[in-house]
N, C-alpha and C positions, 0 to 999 in steps of 0.2 A: 441567162445571167443577168442580161442589161435590162429585160423586162422584171425580173425580181427586184434588183436594184430600184428600178423606178417606182416599182409598186411602196418600197420603203420610203424612200424620198416623199410618195403623195401621203403616205401614213405618218410622216414626220409632219408635215404640214398641218394634215387634219387634226394633229395633236395640237399643234400650236392655235389652230382657230378654236379649239374647244375649250383650252388652257385660259382663252382672252373670254370665251363663253363664259366659263365658270367663275372669273372676277368680276364681270357684270353682274352675274346672278347671285354672287357671294356665297357660292357653294364649292367645299373643297374640291380640287381639281381632279384627283383620285377618283371621285365619285362619278362626275361626268365623262372622264376618260371610259371607266368602265362601262357606264351606259352608252356612250358613243360607238365602241367598240360592239356592244351587242345587237345596236342598231346595224353597223356596217356588216357584220356576220349575216346579215340575210340578203346584202348584195353578192353578186355574181363573182364581182372584181376580188374580196377580201375573203371570200368563203372557203379557200383554202389554206388560208394561214394557219399554222400549226407550231404551237410552243413546243418546242423539243427541251427534254430536262436538261440534258448537256449544256444547253446553251445558257439556260438560266443559272445552272449553279457554278459551271465555268467561265461565263462570259460577263453575266449580268452582276452575281451576288456578290464576287470578290470586293469590285469598285465600290459596288454601293454600301455595303458594310464597313469598308475603310474610312469613307467619305462620311458615315453616320459616325463611329468611332472618333474621328477627327474633328467633329464638330462638336462632340460629347466634352462636357468640362468633367475632368478626373476629380476635382474637388467635390462636384455634386454627385458623383458616382458612387464616389467612396462614403458620402456623408450619407446618403439613402439606398447602401450597398445591402442592407438588411433586406429592406421591403424590394429591391428589385433582384436578389437572389432568390429571394422567395416566390415572387411570380415567374421566373425565370427557371426555374427547376423544380421545386415541389410542385407547385400548382399545375404546370406544364404534365407532370406526371400524373397527377391527380385527375385532373380534365381526359386524360388518356384512359384512366381507369374508368371514369365514370363513362366516358363514349363508349369503351369497349362491352362494358356491362348492357348500357342500354340498347346499343344495336345489335347485341346478340341475342337479346329480348324481342325486339322489335323485328329482325326482318329474320323470315325463314331459311333456318338452314345458314345463318350466318357465324362461325364460330368465333370463340372468344380470342383467338390469336387473330383471325382478321378484323375484330372490332379493335383490339389495340393497334394495329397497323394503320385503320381508320381515323384510330384517336392522336397517333403521332403525327398523323397529315395533318388535322383542320385543327390541333391544341394551340400553335403559336399566334398568337395576335399579330398583325402588320401594324407597325407604330408608325408608318407615314403618315397614313389618311388621317389619324388621330390628332399627332403633333401638327398637320397642317391647319385641322380645322381648329385646333387649341390656339393657335397664335392668331385667329382672326376673331378671337373672343378672350374677353378680360379673364383670365385664368391664373392662378398662382405658378410659379415658374417651378416649384419644388414637384407639383404635379408633372409637368411637362418632362422635367429631369426623369422621374420614376417612368414614365413612358417611355422616354427616349433609351433608359437604361436597360430596361426591360427588352427592348427590342433587339439589343446586340446580343443578350444570352439567349431568348427562347427559343430560336431557329435551329441554334445547335443541338438543346436538349432533345426539343421534339424529333428532331433527324437522327439522334442516337436512338431515341425509342423506336422509331420506323423502322433503324435499320436491325433492330432486333427481332422486332415484332416480323419483319419481314423472313428473317431468316428462321423463326418458328414456323412461319406459314410454309415455308418451302421444304425442312427438315421434318417437321413434325415433332421437334422436340424443344423443350426450352427448360433451361437450368438457371436459377433465380440468382444462385451465388454467383456462378460466372458471369451472368449478365451485370450484376450489380458490380463487379470487378473489374469487367471489361466497361463498362459505363463511366467510372470514375479514371481509368487508364488514359479514355479516349478524350475525355475533358482535360484532365491534367497534361498530359503527353502534347494535345494539340495547343494549349495553351503555352506551353514550355516552346514548343517548335516554334510559333508566330514570334515568341520574345526573340529567342535566337535566331531568327531570319530578320526581325526588326534591328537588332545588335547589328549586323553585318550592314545593314542598309546607313546605320547611323554612323558605323564606320568609313562608309564609303563619302557621305554627305560632309563628314567631320573635317578628314584629312585626307581627301582626295582633290586635284584642282577642278573641280567642278565649275562650270556657269551655272545664272538662272535656266537657261534653255533645258539644261542637262538636269538640273535637280529637279525641275517639274516633270521631266518624262521619267526620272526615277520614281516618283511618287507613284506615278500611274503604274510601274512594273510592280513594285513592293506588294500590293496585296494579292495578286496571282502569284507571287513567288511563294509568300504565306500559305495560300490556300492549297496551292499543288505540292508543297514539300508533307504541309500536315497528311493531306488526301493520299498521298503516295505511300505514305505507312499505316494507313486507314486509322488514321486520329481524324479529331475534327479541324476542318481547314476553317467552320466558322469562327469558330475560337482563336485558332491561330490567325485570323486577320483581326478579330474583335481586341484579341492583348497585345499583337503588336503595332495595331493602330493607335490605341490607347499609350502605350509606350512612346512612340515616336511624336503623339501629338503632344505629349507632354514636356516634349525636348526642342519644340519648333522653334524657342528663339534661338537655341544656340544651334540646331539643326540647319536652318535655312538662312540664306542672307534675306534681307528687306527687300530685295528685290522678285526673288523667288518667292516669298510669302504673297507678296501683292498679285504676280502674275498666278500661282497657283491656285490662289482663291479664285479667281477669274475662269480657269480651265475647269476646275472642279465643280462650281456652281453651274456650268453650262453642262458638264457632262452627266453628272446626278440628274437633273432636269431632262435630259433627252431619254436616259435610261430609264429612270422612273416612269416617264410617259410611255413610254414602250411596253413596258410590263404589263402596265394598267390598261392599256389598250387592249394587248394581247389576251387579257383575261377576259374581257368582253367577245372577244373573237371567238374564243371555243366554244359557246353555247352550242352552233347547230352539229358541230364535229362530235361533243359530248352527247348529246340526244341520238345521234346516229349510231353510236356505239352500245345503246344500250340493250341490246339484243332482247332476250326473252323477258326481260322485267317491263312491266308497262309503265308510260309515262307519269300515268295519276298516280301509283304507287310509289315510284321513284321520288314523284314530287314530296309526298306525305312522309317519304323517309326523310326527304333532304330537310323539310321543314322541322320535321320532330326533333332532329338532332341537332339542328341551328338553335333551337329554342331551348335544348339541353347545354349548348355551350354559352350561350348568353347568360341563363340561371347559373351555372357553375362557375363562372367566372364573376358574377356578382356577388355571391357568397362567399366564393375566395377571397374577395378584396375584405368585405366584412371580418371575415376569419384572418385575415393577416393584421387587420385594425386591431382586433381583440386578442392577437397573441402578442402584437406590440405593447398593450396594456399591461399585459401580465409579466412581457419580460421587462419593464421597465421597473420594476419592484428588484430585480436582481442586477441589472445592468443598467450601461447608462446607454440611453436611444437619444436619437436625433428629436424625437416628438413623441412624449409620453403617453398622449390623449389624442390619437389622430382625428379623432369624431367622428362624423356619420357622413359629412357631405363630399369631402375626399375619397374615401371608398366609393363612393356611389358615381362620380365623374371616371375614377380611374376603371370601375368595373362594367362601365357603360362602353369606355375606349376600347372593346376588344375585338376590333375588325380583322377579319383575316384577309391574308393576301396571296401574292403571287409564289411564295416559297409553299404553299400548302397546294396550289395546284401543280407547281412542279414536281412535287414530291409525289402525287397521284399519278401523275404521267409517267414516273421512274418505275412505277410498279411492273414488274416484267409481263410480255402477253403469255408465257409459256413457263409451265414447272421444268424443274430438272428431269422430269420423266416423260417431257412433250405434251402434256395436257395443259390445255387452257387455264391460265391463272384463274382462280374462283372469285366470283363476283369482282372482276376490275371494273368493267364496265359502270357497274353498280356504284363503286368506290369513286369512280371520276365525277359520276352525275353529283353524288351525294356532296362532294369536295365542292364543285362548283356552286351547288345551292348554298350551302354553308357560307362561300366567299362573299356571293351577291345579296344574299339576306345579311350579313352582318355588315358589310360594306355599303349597301346603300340605305337599308333600315336605321342602323345604328350610326351609321356617317350623318344622315339626313337631321336625324334627331336629337344627336349629340351637342350641337349649339343651345337646341332648345332647352334640354338638362341641364346645361352648364349656367343658362340663364335662371332656371328654376331653382336649382340647390344653390348658387349662389356659393360657391367654395372660398372659405376663408383662409386666408394667409396663417399659417401655421410653423411657421418659422420666424427668426429673428432679422431677414434680411430688411434693409433700411428702405425705405420709398427709392423709386429711381430719380429722383431728385436730388433726395438727400447723398443719394451715391455719386452723382456727378458734381456734387460741390464739393464732397470728402475727398472724391480723386483730383479734383482739378488743384483744390486748394493744397493738397499734400506734395501735389507734383510742383506748383510754384513756390511753396515752402522751401522744399530741396534744393530747387533749381536756383532759388536766390542766394541760399548759404553757399551754393558750389560757386556761383558768379562773383558774391561778395568776397569770396576767398582768393580770387585769382589777382595776379598784380598788374601795375599799368594804368595808363590812362587812356585806353583806347576809345575813341568816341562812340563806338560801334558797341562796346561793351557798356558803356554807360547808359545807351539808351535801352541796352537789353536789361540792363538791373532796374532801369526806371518801370517798364513795363512789366516787369516782373513783381514789382511790385503793386503795380495798379492791380495785376490777375489776381494776387494775393488777397488783396483788398476787397476786391468786387465779382471773383469769380468771372470774368471776363471771357470773349470769344477767343484769346489765340495769344502765343507765348509771344511773337514778334511777326512784324513784316520788314524784310531785310534788304536794304538797298544793293542792287546788283551793280555797282560800279565797279571796276578792279581796282585795287588796291592793296597794298603790304597790310595794312590795318584788317581791310574786309576780310582777307585772306585768312590772317589771325582769328578773327572774329568767326569766322566759320568753322574753323579747325575747332575752337571752343564749342561752339553750338553742336558738332556733331559729337564731343565728349559730354553734352549735357543731354542730349539724344539717348546715349548708352547710359547715363547715370540714372535717365527718368523710364528706362526700360527694367531698371534694376528694383526702382521704387515701386513700378507697378508692380511686379513680380512679388515683392513683399506684400505691397496691398492684398494681394490674390490669395495671402493666406489667411484672412482677416473670413470669419463665419459669415458675417451680416453683409459682407459686398458680393455681388453676382459677378461671374466670371465673364461671362457675355459682355460687362461693362468694361471690365480690366483689356477684354480681347479689343474692343472697339477703340481704346485709346493708345495700345499698341500698333495698329493700324495707323493709327494716326501720325503716331512717331516715324512708322516706317513711310508713310508718305511724305514727312517733313526731310528724312533722309535722302529720299529720292529726289527731291528738289535740289540738295545739296552734290547728288550725284550729276545731275542736269550741268553743273557747272563744275563739272570736272574736281570735283573737291576731292583729295584721294584719303577718303575714310575707309574705316573697313567695315562689314558686314556685320 
């Protein structure tokens, strides 16, 4: 036990070193981690580390999905909902069908049911790598929002396809009507369970006497409760976490105190970084184990199958991206859409950002060793190897070339969002204007209040750096001023939430200013001001 723990401690230290190396090389760290794990897999010390599917699905996946849902802008998610759901459901199913037909025709003895099983495994792209790369180069925010939104849903749809295909292989039967009904129930009821569990935790946060530490721990427990509750009833745990996470994320301003929001961000940032680092490193470590399990299939044939199917994945996603763009143009004639003409540059970037990740490998590893009749599961080892090759090819090849593609294509802004500078000026001026109106309505001749009024007037005129730097000398007027300032912060939060309803403002900018208000209130707390969260 101690040696195994020390092994993982060393693995975390190696991850930190590789992430720093990725920063120096200006390469997305998931690519460096996969290649680093690949190199470590040939050493004796780390050669026997194996990804267990239950560890990924029940330990890693819930918090990673929850953190992604928490960071996703609901406003952006809803705005691009048609594109996101198009990539997350129809295109995942289409990709599964294409992979099924190609693998059935390509691999001798590979049945169509096995093809659908393989398609369900490798159809969902992993967005962590894509969004990491996109943040390193100039790319329009809507493209990042679409990729992030897609990643929240495509795992669920692919795992449902995987589940039905696996049942078809094991039983030899498949009924389209039953499968379609079950597909809808798994998705809808999984989401509803997540929302119900989310409401329970919402009530706990809102009406029980919690502390910041308790609230942060509750956020860590929440995704596991959502996932396990849905999986217990054989519905989609992934969509339960996504649905519940989006619900609670949209209520964060009333759900958590300012201190809990600040502490929770730090905890979740570190946790997601470590979990993401481990899963990408573990992907690379699986190569020798996967090769050893090939059995009767030759390594050369397995590599050729993997490369051809990887090519099919890339081409299918590129064509699907252009298909969604064309469908959007057609739909704009009948309904109101976010962008009537997406052009060709955005679809190229979205299509090329289809890297596969750890969910695919975990799904492949969860294929049972034996059938109910006690026979070895057909082609299990080849499915594992093809999955690994698809992950390696798409993650490394597409991941390394994605920045070049973005620079060559130069996707244009296709929404009405203001520039970052304009958004900053608009937010600051609106806050200063509303704050000045609030302060001017206060009675009395408090000198601190007079000072704040003057500074707000300056802020409104020049959009300067801050609202006020306050004297810390204890006095009755100063305490009155602090209480007023706390009320002003509450008013400013309401103003920011109203601003967030505007289409031309990015929610990330709003969240930045909300965090600044939380920091301001933290300063008041340090002075033992009896404010309310």
